[in-house]
C-alpha positions, -999 to +999 in steps of 0.1 A: +323-658+395+310-637+424+305-604+406+287-596+374+309-585+345+299-556+323+316-556+289+316-526+267+336-509+239+335-473+250+308-460+226+281-436+240+255-464+242+280-485+262+290-456+286+253-448+293+245-485+300+276-487+322+263-458+344+228-474+345+242-508+355+263-493+383+233-473+395+211-505+395+235-531+411+262-510+427+298-505+418+311-532+442+289-558+425+302-554+390+335-556+372+337-532+343+357-544+312+363-519+284+372-542+255+386-513+234+412-507+262+417-543+272+417-564+241+432-593+260+397-599+274+379-602+240+384-640+239+369-643+274+339-622+264+333-644+233+336-676+253+311-662+278+286-659+249+287-622+240+272-614+206+273-576+211+282-549+236+272-536+260+265-568+278+263-580+314+273-615+324+257-625+357+275-645+384+256-676+371+270-670+336+238-656+320+246-631+293+223-600+292+227-580+260+218-544+267+207-522+239+231-524+210+264-505+207+285-528+185+287-565+174+316-585+187+328-587+151+331-549+152+349-551+185+373-577+173+380-556+142 
């Protein structure tokens, strides 16, 4: 993985964190994944180690949980 991946579910906490992440590391350095719109990526997020969203997965695979918007159980539904 060469970019970080920012996973979120579209809630206000997630959207705010998305803007902050982009401001911090630059849009070209992060892939944004909205799990509410792209449910096919939920399994990938769980395998990466996400427990909640918003979360950033670094290129080395470290999961950084940012604030708290929703648990993965809520995202999965």
